[in-house]
LOVOZA-163243 format. One record per residue (C-alpha): residue in three letters; y negated, x negated, z negated. Coordinates in steps of 0.1 Angstrom, whole numbers, padded with zeros to 4 digits, always signed. Example, Ala and Ser with C-alpha at 12.3 -4.5 7.8 and 13.67 -1.06 7.14 Angstrom:
// residues 2
Ala+0045-0123-0078;Ser+0011-0137-0071;
// end
This chain:
// residues 679
Met-1272-1014-0641;Ser-1272-1013-0603;Ala-1279-1043-0581;Asn-1315-1052-0573;Ser-1329-1040-0539;Asp-1321-1075-0524;Asn-1284-1068-0534;Thr-1285-1098-0559;Ala-1266-1092-0590;Pro-1290-1087-0620;Trp-1273-1113-0641;Leu-1281-1139-0614;Thr-1317-1132-0612;Glu-1345-1142-0635;Pro-1344-1116-0663;Lys-1375-1096-0671;Pro-1383-1087-0707;Val-1378-1050-0715;Leu-1401-1024-0730;Ala-1382-0993-0741;Ile-1400-0961-0753;Asp-1386-0931-0770;Phe-1414-0907-0766;Gly-1406-0882-0792;Thr-1421-0849-0804;Ser-1431-0862-0839;Asn-1430-0899-0835;Thr-1429-0924-0806;Tyr-1407-0956-0809;Val-1415-0987-0789;Thr-1391-1015-0788;Lys-1394-1048-0768;Cys-1365-1071-0761;Pro-1361-1104-0741;Gly-1343-1099-0708;Asp-1317-1125-0716;Arg-1310-1118-0753;Glu-1300-1087-0772;Asp-1328-1092-0797;Pro-1347-1059-0800;Val-1378-1057-0820;Gly-1397-1025-0830;Val-1433-1027-0824;Asp-1453-1020-0856;Phe-1488-1006-0847;Gly-1503-1018-0879;Asp-1493-0994-0907;Gly-1459-1009-0916;Arg-1440-0978-0902;Asp-1411-0974-0877;Gly-1428-0959-0846;Ile-1461-0942-0843;Ala-1469-0905-0847;Thr-1471-0887-0814;Ala-1505-0874-0821;Ile-1541-0878-0807;Leu-1574-0870-0823;Tyr-1602-0862-0799;Arg-1637-0870-0811;Ala-1669-0862-0792;Asp-1685-0893-0777;Lys-1659-0916-0792;Glu-1626-0930-0781;Pro-1597-0908-0792;Leu-1575-0920-0821;Ile-1537-0919-0819;Gly-1508-0921-0843;His-1509-0920-0880;Val-1545-0932-0879;Ala-1555-0900-0861;Leu-1536-0878-0885;Glu-1551-0895-0916;Glu-1586-0894-0901;Phe-1583-0857-0893;Gly-1569-0850-0928;Asp-1595-0871-0946;Ala-1624-0855-0926;Gly-1617-0822-0944;Gly-1634-0801-0917;Glu-1666-0821-0918;His-1665-0829-0880;Asp-1668-0799-0858;Asp-1660-0821-0828;Tyr-1626-0831-0841;Arg-1595-0818-0822;Ile-1561-0829-0834;Arg-1532-0825-0809;Ala-1495-0831-0817;Gln-1460-0818-0808;Phe-1469-0816-0771;Lys-1440-0836-0757;Pro-1416-0806-0752;Asp-1444-0787-0733;Leu-1456-0813-0708;Val-1441-0795-0678;Ser-1452-0760-0688;Ser-1486-0769-0700;Ala-1514-0788-0682;Glu-1530-0795-0715;Ala-1498-0810-0729;His-1496-0832-0697;Leu-1532-0843-0705;Tyr-1525-0850-0742;Ala-1493-0870-0733;Arg-1512-0891-0708;Asp-1541-0898-0731;Phe-1517-0907-0760;Leu-1500-0933-0739;Val-1533-0946-0727;Gly-1543-0948-0763;Leu-1510-0966-0771;Leu-1517-0994-0746;Ala-1553-0997-0758;Leu-1542-1000-0795;Ala-1516-1026-0785;Arg-1543-1047-0768;Arg-1566-1045-0797;Gln-1539-1055-0821;Asn-1528-1083-0797;Lys-1493-1067-0794;Asp-1474-1083-0766;Ile-1460-1053-0748;Ala-1476-1059-0712;Pro-1458-1031-0694;Leu-1466-1044-0659;Gln-1447-1077-0667;Arg-1417-1059-0681;Gln-1389-1035-0672;Val-1402-1003-0688;Ile-1376-0977-0697;Phe-1385-0942-0711;Gly-1358-0922-0727;Val-1354-0885-0718;Pro-1331-0857-0733;Ser-1300-0853-0710;Glu-1309-0816-0708;Ala-1343-0825-0693;Ser-1348-0812-0658;Glu-1356-0834-0629;Thr-1391-0817-0630;Tyr-1395-0830-0666;Arg-1384-0865-0657;Lys-1407-0867-0627;Ala-1436-0854-0648;Leu-1429-0880-0675;Arg-1428-0909-0649;Ala-1460-0898-0634;Ile-1477-0895-0668;Ala-1464-0929-0677;Gln-1478-0944-0644;Glu-1511-0926-0648;Ala-1514-0942-0683;Gly-1509-0977-0670;Phe-1471-0983-0675;Gly-1465-0989-0638;Glu-1431-0978-0623;Val-1409-0968-0651;Arg-1373-0958-0654;Thr-1362-0926-0672;Val-1328-0929-0688;Asp-1308-0903-0707;Glu-1314-0908-0745;Pro-1276-0903-0753;Lys-1269-0935-0735;Gly-1295-0954-0756;Ala-1278-0941-0787;Leu-1244-0952-0773;Tyr-1256-0987-0766;Phe-1273-0990-0800;His-1239-0983-0818;Leu-1220-1004-0795;Gln-1243-1033-0802;Arg-1240-1027-0839;Lys-1202-1026-0836;Asp-1201-0991-0850;Ile-1179-0981-0820;Thr-1160-1001-0795;Pro-1163-1001-0756;Ile-1129-0984-0754;Glu-1141-0956-0777;Ala-1174-0952-0758;Leu-1155-0950-0725;Lys-1128-0927-0738;Gly-1153-0901-0749;Ala-1183-0897-0771;Leu-1203-0866-0781;Val-1238-0875-0787;Val-1258-0850-0808;Asp-1296-0857-0805;Phe-1314-0834-0829;Gly-1350-0845-0829;Gly-1385-0830-0836;Gly-1387-0808-0806;Thr-1353-0806-0790;Cys-1317-0803-0798;Asp-1296-0821-0771;Phe-1259-0825-0768;Ala-1241-0847-0743;Leu-1205-0856-0736;Val-1204-0892-0723;Val-1172-0904-0707;Arg-1169-0938-0690;Gly-1207-0940-0688;Glu-1210-0906-0671;Ile-1226-0876-0687;Arg-1199-0852-0679;His-1215-0822-0696;Ser-1249-0818-0713;Trp-1264-0788-0730;Gly-1289-0779-0757;Asp-1321-0760-0765;Met-1356-0773-0757;His-1370-0749-0782;Leu-1348-0758-0812;Gly-1358-0788-0832;Gly-1373-0802-0863;Arg-1407-0787-0858;Leu-1393-0752-0866;Phe-1382-0767-0901;Asp-1417-0780-0904;Asp-1430-0745-0900;Leu-1404-0733-0925;Phe-1418-0757-0951;Tyr-1453-0747-0942;Gln-1446-0710-0948;Trp-1428-0720-0981;Phe-1459-0738-0991;Ile-1485-0710-0984;Glu-1462-0685-1002;Gln-1465-0707-1033;Asn-1501-0717-1028;Pro-1518-0687-1011;Glu-1552-0700-1022;Ala-1547-0730-0998;Val-1550-0709-0967;Ala-1587-0705-0971;Ala-1593-0742-0976;Met-1571-0751-0945;Arg-1590-0725-0923;Gln-1624-0737-0935;Glu-1613-0773-0924;Arg-1594-0761-0893;Ala-1564-0780-0908;Glu-1537-0753-0907;Phe-1518-0769-0879;Phe-1524-0803-0893;Val-1508-0793-0925;Leu-1480-0777-0907;Ala-1472-0805-0883;Val-1480-0835-0904;Arg-1481-0828-0941;Cys-1452-0803-0942;Arg-1432-0826-0918;Glu-1435-0853-0943;Val-1424-0831-0971;Lys-1395-0819-0951;Glu-1383-0854-0942;Lys-1384-0865-0978;Phe-1366-0832-0989;Ser-1339-0839-0964;Leu-1332-0874-0977;Ala-1332-0861-1013;Met-1306-0834-1004;Ala-1284-0859-0986;Leu-1282-0879-1018;Asp-1278-0850-1041;Pro-1280-0813-1030;Arg-1284-0802-1066;Thr-1318-0819-1069;Val-1348-0796-1076;Tyr-1375-0809-1054;Arg-1413-0810-1060;Lys-1440-0825-1037;Asn-1477-0824-1032;Val-1488-0812-0998;Gly-1520-0835-0993;Asp-1547-0821-1015;Tyr-1541-0785-1007;Gly-1515-0778-1033;Arg-1479-0784-1045;Leu-1444-0773-1034;His-1423-0767-1065;Glu-1388-0755-1074;Val-1375-0763-1039;Thr-1337-0762-1039;Trp-1310-0766-1013;Asp-1298-0730-1017;Ala-1333-0717-1014;Phe-1338-0738-0982;Leu-1306-0724-0967;Ala-1317-0689-0974;Arg-1350-0694-0957;Ala-1334-0712-0928;Arg-1312-0682-0922;Arg-1341-0657-0919;Tyr-1367-0679-0902;Arg-1397-0663-0884;Pro-1425-0685-0870;Ser-1458-0684-0888;Glu-1489-0672-0870;Thr-1502-0707-0870;Phe-1471-0720-0853;Ala-1469-0690-0830;Gln-1504-0694-0818;Tyr-1498-0730-0810;Leu-1467-0723-0790;Arg-1484-0694-0771;Ala-1512-0718-0761;Met-1490-0748-0753;Asn-1458-0732-0740;Pro-1460-0695-0734;Pro-1422-0692-0727;Ala-1413-0709-0759;Gly-1437-0688-0778;Ala-1423-0656-0762;His-1388-0668-0770;Leu-1395-0672-0807;Asp-1416-0640-0808;Ser-1386-0621-0795;Phe-1367-0626-0828;Thr-1384-0599-0847;Gln-1357-0595-0873;Gly-1357-0632-0881;Leu-1338-0661-0868;Asp-1309-0681-0884;Leu-1318-0717-0876;Leu-1284-0730-0888;Asp-1266-0704-0868;Trp-1288-0713-0838;Phe-1277-0749-0841;Arg-1241-0738-0845;Arg-1241-0714-0815;Thr-1258-0740-0793;Leu-1232-0766-0802;Arg-1203-0741-0799;Gln-1215-0730-0764;Gly-1211-0765-0751;Leu-1178-0772-0770;Ala-1163-0742-0752;His-1170-0758-0718;Glu-1139-0770-0701;Gln-1150-0806-0698;Val-1155-0809-0735;Arg-1126-0787-0747;His-1100-0809-0729;Gln-1117-0843-0736;Asp-1101-0865-0762;Leu-1132-0875-0781;Ala-1131-0908-0798;Cys-1165-0903-0818;Val-1195-0882-0824;Ile-1229-0900-0826;Leu-1256-0883-0845;Thr-1290-0894-0836;Gly-1326-0882-0838;Gly-1347-0877-0870;Ser-1334-0842-0877;Ser-1299-0854-0875;Ala-1302-0865-0911;Trp-1300-0829-0923;Pro-1267-0825-0943;Phe-1259-0793-0925;Val-1257-0812-0891;Ala-1227-0832-0899;Asp-1211-0802-0917;Ile-1215-0779-0888;Val-1204-0805-0862;Thr-1172-0811-0883;Glu-1165-0774-0888;Glu-1169-0766-0850;Leu-1147-0796-0839;Lys-1120-0783-0862;Gln-1120-0750-0844;Ile-1113-0765-0810;Asp-1077-0774-0820;Pro-1069-0765-0857;Arg-1035-0780-0853;His-1049-0816-0850;Ile-1077-0815-0876;Glu-1064-0848-0890;Gln-1073-0864-0857;Leu-1110-0854-0856;Pro-1132-0879-0839;Arg-1153-0902-0863;Leu-1189-0892-0870;Val-1212-0922-0864;His-1247-0920-0880;Ser-1272-0948-0884;Asp-1293-0950-0916;Arg-1323-0950-0892;Pro-1313-0925-0865;Tyr-1349-0923-0852;Val-1348-0958-0838;Thr-1313-0957-0820;Val-1325-0946-0787;Ser-1354-0971-0782;Gln-1334-1000-0795;Gly-1303-0991-0776;Leu-1323-0988-0743;Ala-1341-1020-0749;Ile-1310-1042-0752;Val-1292-1028-0721;Pro-1304-1053-0695;Ala-1296-1083-0717;Leu-1263-1069-0728;Gln-1253-1062-0693;Arg-1263-1096-0681;Arg-1242-1113-0708;Leu-1212-1089-0703;Ala-1212-1096-0665;Ala-1210-1133-0672;Thr-1184-1128-0700;Gln-1162-1108-0676;Ile-1162-1137-0651;Asp-1155-1163-0678;Leu-1126-1143-0693;Arg-1109-1136-0660;Leu-1112-1173-0650;Glu-1098-1185-0683;Leu-1070-1158-0686;Pro-1043-1177-0667;Asp-1048-1209-0687;Phe-1050-1189-0720;Val-1016-1172-0713;Asn-0999-1204-0700;Thr-1012-1229-0726;Arg-1016-1207-0758;Ile-0996-1175-0754;Ala-0965-1187-0735;Pro-0957-1216-0759;Leu-0961-1192-0788;Ile-0938-1166-0774;Glu-0913-1193-0765;Arg-0913-1208-0799;Arg-0909-1175-0816;Met-0881-1165-0793;Asp-0862-1198-0798;Glu-0866-1193-0836;Ala-0851-1159-0832;Ala-0822-1171-0812;Asn-0814-1197-0837;Arg-0817-1173-0866;Ile-0795-1148-0849;Ala-0769-1175-0841;Glu-0768-1187-0876;Gln-0765-1153-0891;Val-0737-1144-0866;Ala-0719-1177-0876;Val-0723-1169-0913;Gly-0713-1132-0911;Leu-0687-1133-0883;Phe-0672-1168-0885;Asp-0677-1178-0921;Gly-0671-1143-0935;Arg-0643-1131-0912;Ile-0628-1155-0887;Glu-0625-1187-0907;Pro-0606-1169-0936;Ile-0582-1156-0910;Leu-0576-1190-0895;Arg-0570-1207-0929;Arg-0547-1179-0940;Phe-0527-1183-0908;Arg-0526-1221-0913;Gln-0513-1216-0948;Glu-0489-1186-0943;Gly-0480-1188-0906;Gly-0472-1158-0884;Ser-0473-1150-0847;Val-0501-1159-0824;Ala-0503-1123-0813;Asp-0510-1112-0848;Leu-0537-1139-0852;Lys-0553-1127-0821;Ser-0552-1091-0832;Arg-0567-1098-0866;Ile-0595-1118-0851;Ala-0602-1091-0825;Glu-0602-1063-0851;Asp-0626-1081-0874;Ala-0648-1090-0844;Ala-0649-1054-0834;Asp-0657-1043-0869;Phe-0687-1068-0869;Arg-0706-1046-0845;Pro-0728-1028-0869;Gln-0737-1060-0888;Leu-0744-1076-0854;Glu-0769-1048-0845;Ala-0786-1052-0879;Ile-0789-1089-0874;Val-0804-1087-0839;Thr-0828-1058-0849;Asn-0840-1075-0880;Gln-0846-1108-0864;Leu-0863-1093-0833;Ala-0885-1073-0856;Arg-0896-1105-0873;Val-0904-1119-0838;Leu-0924-1088-0830;Thr-0944-1092-0862;Gly-0949-1129-0857;Val-0958-1127-0821;Ala-0982-1098-0827;Ala-1000-1116-0856;Asp-1002-1149-0839;Thr-1013-1134-0806;Thr-1040-1113-0823;Glu-1053-1144-0841;Leu-1054-1163-0807;Met-1072-1135-0790;Gln-1097-1131-0818;Asp-1105-1167-0817;Trp-1108-1167-0778;Tyr-1131-1136-0779;Arg-1152-1150-0805;Gln-1160-1179-0783;His-1175-1154-0759;Arg-1194-1134-0787;Leu-1168-1106-0786;Thr-1156-1097-0821;Val-1122-1080-0829;Asp-1124-1080-0867;Gln-1104-1055-0884;Gly-1121-1024-0898;Leu-1153-1006-0887;Thr-1188-1018-0895;His-1203-0991-0917;Ala-1233-0975-0900;Gly-1264-0989-0917;Ala-1249-1022-0927;Pro-1266-1054-0917;Val-1252-1068-0884;Asp-1255-1102-0870;Met-1265-1095-0835;Ala-1253-1129-0824;Glu-1218-1117-0830;Gly-1220-1095-0799;Leu-1199-1065-0790;Arg-1169-1054-0810;Leu-1138-1048-0790;Ala-1110-1026-0804;Asp-1086-1045-0826;Pro-1058-1056-0802;Asp-1028-1035-0812;Val-1004-1062-0801;Tyr-0976-1049-0823;Gly-0977-1015-0807;Glu-0981-1029-0772;Ile-0951-1051-0772;Thr-0928-1029-0793;Gly-0912-1014-0762;Val-0904-1049-0747;Val-0888-1061-0780;Leu-0867-1029-0786;Ala-0853-1031-0751;Leu-0845-1068-0756;Ser-0828-1058-0789;Thr-0805-1034-0771;Thr-0797-1059-0744;Ile-0788-1088-0767;Val-0766-1065-0789;Thr-0747-1055-0757;Val-0743-1090-0745;Leu-0732-1105-0778;Ala-0708-1075-0784;Ala-0693-1084-0751;Ile-0686-1120-0759;Ile-0675-1113-0794;Ser-0652-1081-0789;Gly-0654-1070-0754;Gly-0640-1037-0741;Thr-0606-1045-0752;Gly-0616-1060-0786;Thr-0601-1094-0777;Ala-0631-1112-0761;Val-0637-1138-0788;Ala-0600-1146-0792;Met-0595-1151-0755;Ser-0626-1169-0743;Gly-0643-1203-0748;Pro-0630-1226-0776;Phe-0612-1197-0792;Gly-0593-1191-0760;Leu-0585-1228-0759;Leu-0574-1227-0795;Ile-0551-1198-0788;Gly-0538-1214-0757;Ala-0531-1246-0776;Leu-0513-1227-0803;Ile-0491-1210-0777;Gly-0485-1243-0760;Leu-0474-1260-0792;Val-0451-1230-0802;Ala-0437-1230-0767;Gly-0429-1266-0769;Ala-0410-1261-0801;Leu-0389-1234-0786;Ala-0382-1251-0752;Met-0353-1271-0765;Arg-0336-1238-0776;Tyr-0346-1213-0748;Gly-0360-1234-0719;Met-0395-1236-0709;Asp-0399-1203-0691;Glu-0383-1183-0719;Ala-0401-1203-0745;Lys-0435-1194-0730;Arg-0426-1157-0730;Arg-0416-1158-0766;Ala-0442-1181-0779;Glu-0470-1156-0786;Gln-0447-1132-0805;Trp-0427-1159-0825;Glu-0434-1158-0862;Gly-0413-1188-0872;Ala-0435-1217-0860;Pro-0435-1246-0884;Leu-0466-1247-0907;Trp-0471-1284-0899;Leu-0474-1274-0863;Ile-0500-1248-0869;Ala-0519-1271-0892;Arg-0520-1297-0864;Ala-0539-1270-0841;Leu-0561-1257-0869;Ser-0575-1288-0885;Asp-0607-1286-0905;Thr-0625-1305-0877;Lys-0614-1280-0852;Ile-0623-1250-0872;Ala-0658-1265-0878;Arg-0661-1272-0840;Leu-0652-1235-0834;Arg-0681-1224-0857;Asp-0706-1247-0840;Asp-0695-1236-0805;Leu-0698-1198-0815;Lys-0733-1205-0828;Asp-0743-1224-0796;Gln-0728-1197-0775;Val-0747-1169-0792;Ala-0780-1189-0792;Asp-0776-1195-0754;Lys-0770-1160-0747;Val-0800-1148-0768;Ser-0822-1173-0751;Ala-0810-1164-0716;Gln-0816-1127-0723;Ser-0850-1135-0737;Glu-0864-1151-0707;Gln-0873-1119-0690;Ala-0887-1105-0723;Arg-0909-1136-0726;Gln-0924-1129-0692;Glu-0929-1092-0700;Leu-0946-1101-0733;Glu-0970-1125-0715;Gly-0976-1097-0690;Gln-0985-1073-0718;Ile-1009-1097-0733;Ser-1025-1104-0699;Glu-1027-1066-0693;Arg-1044-1061-0727;Val-1070-1087-0719;Glu-1075-1071-0684;Gln-1081-1038-0701;Asp-1107-1054-0723;Ile-1124-1070-0693;Ala-1123-1036-0675;Ser-1139-1019-0705;Leu-1167-1045-0705;Ser-1172-1038-0667;Ala-1173-1001-0673;Ile-1198-1004-0701;Asn-1220-1023-0676;Gln-1221-0991-0655;Leu-1232-0968-0682;Trp-1265-0960-0666;
// end
């Protein structure tokens, strides 16, 4: 949401409550929401239903009726009132038809009047009023809708693309994450009067397409024709009561919606349903529906309506003299957009199905089939399909929560950024340091056990018992140290893998706890669409893949540590451990003792030259240099040396890991910031 006209950030100003309206072809959904809380409430206009029928009943010398009341009154009148005129399904035509413009205005006027009579607190002039529009709608359509709303008493209103409302709805319900929404979402809005597709990436509608003629009302007409084929005697009764269009637009729509739900549960169901008092549909099956949908032609009742309300739409449908495949029309419309370069090369994270007609089982099937055709090599990586159990309310509820959600997210971004250094320094850094120290000690102990206890100590004790030359002792130690290299690599790799797992698990837990304090959840697994959601839990961020994000750092550290330890153990010549540190002192002491024993016979200079190769040194002399205490001290020193080297090499890795965590949090903060710019 952009800054206010006085350049004050919206989250610093007094929030106004929101009134969001999804002005639909069949039904209109009104949602109100406080300006400072994501607590959307759908407005019930008295009949216990979601939304209100987009219909108006004109009556001579009386105030018009709107909604389901208008439909029921007209249906119950049974043609008794010559002055009754029912009008519905005018939303798609409000630009092309002056009558549709009038009907839309009168309907919205009636909506406010009904709210006042029922003491519904919607007061548009005291609220931010948002109307959803199809992303395919022209600027002419948007201007017309804003003008109609203002004429009806809603004041200055904003028109916002309906796909963004659906996106916010599923973000708030934690069906998708901000990162998924920003990465790429395809929104399929299949409603009563339009079929609208939109590619939304980082809050921008990169490409939108659709068909303002394709929509659920064509399926209403399909069921209407099916009904009169089975009940031809009903035609005369409907004409007498001037109720043909009412039966088509209302009664058959009700039958269609219930049939769609039944087929979603079990497509083998044989469906039967009364159509008001005019007759009964029977033996309605999914296969029969598909056959009719593939050879649809508009009924004369529907064609007359379209010719009067929207001549181009009427002419468009009349042009299909051989019949029209509605499912193929939907498929071709979708395919047309998927072939667009912006969509074809976009890495989609999810597909959102919204609108009342999106509940048809064929919608998800066709979307999945067409997505597979984009790149058949990667069909296992298809984006997730996200679908609410109440797809008709997603737009109005999603638009209603936007100001409050943006206000909270703006404050959350500030808090997270301010707290990030302290979070890393006081919680993450000590965790990583502790884990690294544990790894250093475990590596040192396992090297001591494997190299010293298993290899070097037996050599030293055998030398103490059997004697031999110092040169041979050095050679045997160096050879066993060099042979230890594969075991050394396994020790380092395994222990650092444990560090990786431990750091990832502990860091994830710390991040989850910290995020939850800011009403950001990172719980594992997706919330199933339709499941109850505690709105107080706030937005769901993507689960932090700390394991994957720090793998590179730890693998590089593993290679470095192996190289460093191999150098101090065997070195390039294979003698490092025997020539350095306490081992070097030990070898030097042995050479000194042997040289002293030879000095009386050869003199000191010659004794030193012969000492390393002499194999006749007394065993008591060797035992003096290789006491149990000195051997134990050698072990401790090797262990300390290994631990020190591992710790020294881990210092840079610790800093890199802290940087990785900070970067991940910054990415989450950035995703929240981007979400705030979605409209």
